[in-house]
Backbone as XML, in Angstrom:
<?xml version="1.0"?>
<chain id="A" units="angstrom">
  <residue number="1" name="MET">
    <atom name="N" x="138.710" y="74.288" z="117.918"/>
    <atom name="CA" x="138.737" y="75.534" z="118.642"/>
    <atom name="C" x="137.332" y="76.138" z="118.624"/>
  </residue>
  <residue number="2" name="ALA">
    <atom name="N" x="136.876" y="76.633" z="119.767"/>
    <atom name="CA" x="135.538" y="77.215" z="119.885"/>
    <atom name="C" x="135.460" y="78.544" z="119.148"/>
  </residue>
  <residue number="3" name="LYS">
    <atom name="N" x="134.301" y="78.827" z="118.616"/>
    <atom name="CA" x="134.072" y="80.107" z="117.950"/>
    <atom name="C" x="133.701" y="81.148" z="118.995"/>
  </residue>
  <residue number="4" name="ILE">
    <atom name="N" x="134.133" y="82.355" z="118.769"/>
    <atom name="CA" x="133.810" y="83.476" z="119.638"/>
    <atom name="C" x="132.889" y="84.411" z="118.854"/>
  </residue>
  <residue number="5" name="VAL">
    <atom name="N" x="131.781" y="84.822" z="119.473"/>
    <atom name="CA" x="130.865" y="85.753" z="118.826"/>
    <atom name="C" x="130.768" y="87.021" z="119.660"/>
  </residue>
  <residue number="6" name="LYS">
    <atom name="N" x="130.421" y="88.098" z="119.009"/>
    <atom name="CA" x="130.236" y="89.382" z="119.670"/>
    <atom name="C" x="128.838" y="89.874" z="119.341"/>
  </residue>
  <residue number="7" name="VAL">
    <atom name="N" x="128.239" y="90.601" z="120.272"/>
    <atom name="CA" x="126.900" y="91.158" z="120.067"/>
    <atom name="C" x="126.977" y="92.668" z="120.230"/>
  </residue>
  <residue number="8" name="ILE">
    <atom name="N" x="126.444" y="93.376" z="119.239"/>
    <atom name="CA" x="126.350" y="94.833" z="119.333"/>
    <atom name="C" x="124.881" y="95.228" z="119.198"/>
  </residue>
  <residue number="9" name="GLU">
    <atom name="N" x="124.548" y="96.368" z="119.731"/>
    <atom name="CA" x="123.174" y="96.847" z="119.652"/>
    <atom name="C" x="123.133" y="98.071" z="118.744"/>
  </residue>
  <residue number="10" name="VAL">
    <atom name="N" x="122.195" y="98.069" z="117.806"/>
    <atom name="CA" x="122.062" y="99.176" z="116.864"/>
    <atom name="C" x="120.590" y="99.544" z="116.705"/>
  </residue>
  <residue number="11" name="MET">
    <atom name="N" x="120.361" y="100.737" z="116.187"/>
    <atom name="CA" x="119.002" y="101.196" z="115.913"/>
    <atom name="C" x="118.909" y="101.593" z="114.442"/>
  </residue>
  <residue number="12" name="SER">
    <atom name="N" x="117.718" y="101.425" z="113.877"/>
    <atom name="CA" x="117.493" y="101.807" z="112.485"/>
    <atom name="C" x="116.080" y="102.351" z="112.340"/>
  </residue>
  <residue number="13" name="GLU">
    <atom name="N" x="115.885" y="103.114" z="111.278"/>
    <atom name="CA" x="114.596" y="103.756" z="111.038"/>
    <atom name="C" x="114.225" y="103.627" z="109.564"/>
  </residue>
  <residue number="14" name="SER">
    <atom name="N" x="112.932" y="103.528" z="109.296"/>
    <atom name="CA" x="112.440" y="103.452" z="107.921"/>
    <atom name="C" x="111.099" y="104.175" z="107.841"/>
  </residue>
  <residue number="15" name="SER">
    <atom name="N" x="110.839" y="104.775" z="106.717"/>
    <atom name="CA" x="109.529" y="105.393" z="106.508"/>
    <atom name="C" x="108.520" y="104.385" z="105.970"/>
  </residue>
  <residue number="16" name="LYS">
    <atom name="N" x="108.981" y="103.157" z="105.646"/>
    <atom name="CA" x="108.110" y="102.142" z="105.034"/>
    <atom name="C" x="107.495" y="101.167" z="106.034"/>
  </residue>
  <residue number="17" name="SER">
    <atom name="N" x="108.364" y="100.489" z="106.837"/>
    <atom name="CA" x="107.861" y="99.428" z="107.716"/>
    <atom name="C" x="108.925" y="99.025" z="108.725"/>
  </residue>
  <residue number="18" name="TRP">
    <atom name="N" x="108.494" y="98.252" z="109.742"/>
    <atom name="CA" x="109.454" y="97.697" z="110.692"/>
    <atom name="C" x="110.353" y="96.686" z="110.005"/>
  </residue>
  <residue number="19" name="GLU">
    <atom name="N" x="109.797" y="95.924" z="109.068"/>
    <atom name="CA" x="110.603" y="94.953" z="108.335"/>
    <atom name="C" x="111.712" y="95.648" z="107.550"/>
  </residue>
  <residue number="20" name="ASP">
    <atom name="N" x="111.390" y="96.774" z="106.950"/>
    <atom name="CA" x="112.384" y="97.528" z="106.195"/>
    <atom name="C" x="113.454" y="98.094" z="107.132"/>
  </residue>
  <residue number="21" name="ALA">
    <atom name="N" x="113.047" y="98.538" z="108.303"/>
    <atom name="CA" x="114.009" y="99.039" z="109.287"/>
    <atom name="C" x="114.947" y="97.914" z="109.710"/>
  </residue>
  <residue number="22" name="ALA">
    <atom name="N" x="114.416" y="96.706" z="109.924"/>
    <atom name="CA" x="115.256" y="95.563" z="110.299"/>
    <atom name="C" x="116.207" y="95.201" z="109.163"/>
  </residue>
  <residue number="23" name="GLN">
    <atom name="N" x="115.732" y="95.239" z="107.935"/>
    <atom name="CA" x="116.603" y="94.948" z="106.789"/>
    <atom name="C" x="117.708" y="95.991" z="106.687"/>
  </residue>
  <residue number="24" name="ASN">
    <atom name="N" x="117.392" y="97.242" z="107.023"/>
    <atom name="CA" x="118.413" y="98.292" z="107.026"/>
    <atom name="C" x="119.518" y="97.980" z="108.030"/>
  </residue>
  <residue number="25" name="VAL">
    <atom name="N" x="119.145" y="97.414" z="109.193"/>
    <atom name="CA" x="120.153" y="97.013" z="110.180"/>
    <atom name="C" x="121.105" y="96.003" z="109.545"/>
  </residue>
  <residue number="26" name="ALA">
    <atom name="N" x="120.556" y="94.963" z="108.943"/>
    <atom name="CA" x="121.387" y="93.921" z="108.333"/>
    <atom name="C" x="122.250" y="94.490" z="107.207"/>
  </residue>
  <residue number="27" name="SER">
    <atom name="N" x="121.665" y="95.298" z="106.356"/>
    <atom name="CA" x="122.403" y="95.852" z="105.213"/>
    <atom name="C" x="123.525" y="96.780" z="105.652"/>
  </residue>
  <residue number="28" name="GLU">
    <atom name="N" x="123.238" y="97.678" z="106.568"/>
    <atom name="CA" x="124.247" y="98.631" z="107.013"/>
    <atom name="C" x="125.327" y="97.960" z="107.859"/>
  </residue>
  <residue number="29" name="ALA">
    <atom name="N" x="124.923" y="97.054" z="108.736"/>
    <atom name="CA" x="125.909" y="96.363" z="109.582"/>
    <atom name="C" x="126.875" y="95.546" z="108.736"/>
  </residue>
  <residue number="30" name="SER">
    <atom name="N" x="126.378" y="94.961" z="107.655"/>
    <atom name="CA" x="127.244" y="94.123" z="106.816"/>
    <atom name="C" x="128.295" y="94.938" z="106.054"/>
  </residue>
  <residue number="31" name="LYS">
    <atom name="N" x="128.156" y="96.245" z="106.039"/>
    <atom name="CA" x="129.157" y="97.085" z="105.381"/>
    <atom name="C" x="130.446" y="97.173" z="106.196"/>
  </residue>
  <residue number="32" name="THR">
    <atom name="N" x="130.340" y="96.984" z="107.516"/>
    <atom name="CA" x="131.531" y="97.078" z="108.364"/>
    <atom name="C" x="131.808" y="95.811" z="109.169"/>
  </residue>
  <residue number="33" name="LEU">
    <atom name="N" x="130.849" y="94.891" z="109.223"/>
    <atom name="CA" x="131.028" y="93.653" z="109.980"/>
    <atom name="C" x="131.013" y="92.465" z="109.035"/>
  </residue>
  <residue number="34" name="ARG">
    <atom name="N" x="131.844" y="91.475" z="109.340"/>
    <atom name="CA" x="131.818" y="90.223" z="108.578"/>
    <atom name="C" x="131.246" y="89.135" z="109.470"/>
  </residue>
  <residue number="35" name="ASN">
    <atom name="N" x="130.797" y="88.075" z="108.861"/>
    <atom name="CA" x="130.326" y="86.889" z="109.574"/>
    <atom name="C" x="129.127" y="87.154" z="110.484"/>
  </residue>
  <residue number="36" name="ILE">
    <atom name="N" x="128.172" y="87.972" z="110.021"/>
    <atom name="CA" x="126.957" y="88.206" z="110.801"/>
    <atom name="C" x="126.178" y="86.904" z="110.850"/>
  </residue>
  <residue number="37" name="ARG">
    <atom name="N" x="125.795" y="86.487" z="112.049"/>
    <atom name="CA" x="125.101" y="85.219" z="112.247"/>
    <atom name="C" x="123.622" y="85.388" z="112.566"/>
  </residue>
  <residue number="38" name="SER">
    <atom name="N" x="123.252" y="86.478" z="113.246"/>
    <atom name="CA" x="121.836" y="86.650" z="113.583"/>
    <atom name="C" x="121.528" y="88.097" z="113.911"/>
  </residue>
  <residue number="39" name="LEU">
    <atom name="N" x="120.244" y="88.372" z="113.873"/>
    <atom name="CA" x="119.721" y="89.693" z="114.202"/>
    <atom name="C" x="118.524" y="89.466" z="115.116"/>
  </residue>
  <residue number="40" name="TYR">
    <atom name="N" x="118.561" y="90.052" z="116.294"/>
    <atom name="CA" x="117.472" y="89.924" z="117.253"/>
    <atom name="C" x="116.848" y="91.298" z="117.445"/>
  </residue>
  <residue number="41" name="VAL">
    <atom name="N" x="115.626" y="91.469" z="116.987"/>
    <atom name="CA" x="114.935" y="92.743" z="117.158"/>
    <atom name="C" x="114.293" y="92.728" z="118.534"/>
  </residue>
  <residue number="42" name="LYS">
    <atom name="N" x="114.781" y="93.604" z="119.412"/>
    <atom name="CA" x="114.289" y="93.592" z="120.780"/>
    <atom name="C" x="113.228" y="94.646" z="121.045"/>
  </residue>
  <residue number="43" name="GLU">
    <atom name="N" x="113.099" y="95.634" z="120.159"/>
    <atom name="CA" x="112.120" y="96.694" z="120.403"/>
    <atom name="C" x="111.655" y="97.311" z="119.088"/>
  </residue>
  <residue number="44" name="PHE">
    <atom name="N" x="110.362" y="97.535" z="118.997"/>
    <atom name="CA" x="109.753" y="98.225" z="117.866"/>
    <atom name="C" x="109.143" y="99.527" z="118.384"/>
  </residue>
  <residue number="45" name="THR">
    <atom name="N" x="109.411" y="100.638" z="117.712"/>
    <atom name="CA" x="108.770" y="101.902" z="118.056"/>
    <atom name="C" x="108.398" y="102.624" z="116.762"/>
  </residue>
  <residue number="46" name="ALA">
    <atom name="N" x="107.567" y="103.637" z="116.890"/>
    <atom name="CA" x="107.162" y="104.413" z="115.716"/>
    <atom name="C" x="106.953" y="105.863" z="116.137"/>
  </residue>
  <residue number="47" name="THR">
    <atom name="N" x="107.148" y="106.763" z="115.183"/>
    <atom name="CA" x="106.808" y="108.161" z="115.424"/>
    <atom name="C" x="105.497" y="108.449" z="114.718"/>
  </residue>
  <residue number="48" name="VAL">
    <atom name="N" x="104.697" y="109.317" z="115.326"/>
    <atom name="CA" x="103.363" y="109.621" z="114.813"/>
    <atom name="C" x="103.220" y="111.122" z="114.652"/>
  </residue>
  <residue number="49" name="GLU">
    <atom name="N" x="102.687" y="111.514" z="113.510"/>
    <atom name="CA" x="102.363" y="112.915" z="113.246"/>
    <atom name="C" x="101.003" y="112.963" z="112.565"/>
  </residue>
  <residue number="50" name="GLY">
    <atom name="N" x="100.124" y="113.794" z="113.056"/>
    <atom name="CA" x="98.796" y="113.924" z="112.447"/>
    <atom name="C" x="98.031" y="112.613" z="112.420"/>
  </residue>
  <residue number="51" name="ASN">
    <atom name="N" x="98.109" y="111.847" z="113.499"/>
    <atom name="CA" x="97.417" y="110.553" z="113.619"/>
    <atom name="C" x="97.912" y="109.486" z="112.651"/>
  </residue>
  <residue number="52" name="LYS">
    <atom name="N" x="99.077" y="109.690" z="112.039"/>
    <atom name="CA" x="99.631" y="108.699" z="111.119"/>
    <atom name="C" x="101.067" y="108.380" z="111.507"/>
  </residue>
  <residue number="53" name="ILE">
    <atom name="N" x="101.436" y="107.120" z="111.328"/>
    <atom name="CA" x="102.825" y="106.720" z="111.567"/>
    <atom name="C" x="103.687" y="107.304" z="110.455"/>
  </residue>
  <residue number="54" name="THR">
    <atom name="N" x="104.740" y="108.010" z="110.871"/>
    <atom name="CA" x="105.632" y="108.629" z="109.880"/>
    <atom name="C" x="106.972" y="107.918" z="109.771"/>
  </residue>
  <residue number="55" name="SER">
    <atom name="N" x="107.342" y="107.181" z="110.807"/>
    <atom name="CA" x="108.568" y="106.381" z="110.707"/>
    <atom name="C" x="108.513" y="105.205" z="111.672"/>
  </residue>
  <residue number="56" name="TYR">
    <atom name="N" x="109.153" y="104.130" z="111.249"/>
    <atom name="CA" x="109.208" y="102.881" z="112.000"/>
    <atom name="C" x="110.648" y="102.694" z="112.465"/>
  </residue>
  <residue number="57" name="ARG">
    <atom name="N" x="110.805" y="102.326" z="113.737"/>
    <atom name="CA" x="112.149" y="102.175" z="114.290"/>
    <atom name="C" x="112.302" y="100.809" z="114.944"/>
  </residue>
  <residue number="58" name="VAL">
    <atom name="N" x="113.493" y="100.247" z="114.825"/>
    <atom name="CA" x="113.818" y="99.009" z="115.525"/>
    <atom name="C" x="115.114" y="99.200" z="116.300"/>
  </residue>
  <residue number="59" name="ASN">
    <atom name="N" x="115.163" y="98.566" z="117.448"/>
    <atom name="CA" x="116.378" y="98.462" z="118.236"/>
    <atom name="C" x="116.752" y="96.988" z="118.153"/>
  </residue>
  <residue number="60" name="ALA">
    <atom name="N" x="117.924" y="96.686" z="117.604"/>
    <atom name="CA" x="118.273" y="95.291" z="117.322"/>
    <atom name="C" x="119.660" y="94.942" z="117.838"/>
  </residue>
  <residue number="61" name="LYS">
    <atom name="N" x="119.830" y="93.660" z="118.152"/>
    <atom name="CA" x="121.131" y="93.129" z="118.523"/>
    <atom name="C" x="121.652" y="92.318" z="117.337"/>
  </residue>
  <residue number="62" name="VAL">
    <atom name="N" x="122.872" y="92.625" z="116.934"/>
    <atom name="CA" x="123.513" y="91.936" z="115.816"/>
    <atom name="C" x="124.613" y="91.042" z="116.383"/>
  </residue>
  <residue number="63" name="THR">
    <atom name="N" x="124.561" y="89.756" z="116.049"/>
    <atom name="CA" x="125.571" y="88.805" z="116.502"/>
    <atom name="C" x="126.450" y="88.428" z="115.317"/>
  </residue>
  <residue number="64" name="PHE">
    <atom name="N" x="127.767" y="88.527" z="115.527"/>
    <atom name="CA" x="128.696" y="88.166" z="114.470"/>
    <atom name="C" x="129.871" y="87.404" z="115.049"/>
  </residue>
  <residue number="65" name="GLU">
    <atom name="N" x="130.436" y="86.562" z="114.210"/>
    <atom name="CA" x="131.559" y="85.723" z="114.623"/>
    <atom name="C" x="132.855" y="86.534" z="114.547"/>
  </residue>
  <residue number="66" name="MET">
    <atom name="N" x="133.624" y="86.453" z="115.611"/>
    <atom name="CA" x="134.912" y="87.164" z="115.658"/>
    <atom name="C" x="135.929" y="86.414" z="114.795"/>
  </residue>
  <residue number="67" name="GLU">
    <atom name="N" x="136.799" y="87.171" z="114.147"/>
    <atom name="CA" x="137.867" y="86.568" z="113.372"/>
    <atom name="C" x="139.129" y="86.521" z="114.222"/>
  </residue>
  <residue number="68" name="ARG">
    <atom name="N" x="139.872" y="85.470" z="114.037"/>
    <atom name="CA" x="141.124" y="85.311" z="114.784"/>
    <atom name="C" x="142.299" y="85.492" z="113.834"/>
  </residue>
  <residue number="69" name="SER">
    <atom name="N" x="143.317" y="86.161" z="114.329"/>
    <atom name="CA" x="144.522" y="86.273" z="113.517"/>
    <atom name="C" x="145.306" y="84.968" z="113.637"/>
  </residue>
  <residue number="70" name="ARG">
    <atom name="N" x="146.004" y="84.639" z="112.600"/>
    <atom name="CA" x="146.736" y="83.357" z="112.592"/>
    <atom name="C" x="148.194" y="83.560" z="112.854"/>
  </residue>
</chain>
C-alpha cells in the first residue's frame, strides 16, 4: 500500500539564528505531528533595529506521513 504524506506550512522565529529558527519548527511541529519526514525552508527573513538583526525568521514546509486507521 502506498504511503500518503501531507505538507503544512509554518513560520518560526529565533533571536539567535536562522538555523535555530528552523530547529524550532522541527521541535514544535513534533509536539503535535508524528512521522515527520522532511523540512523545507522556503524563505528566510530578519527584523532589524538600530542597524542590527534582532530576530531571524523562517517560513518552512513540514512533510509528514499520514497514519491510517486499521
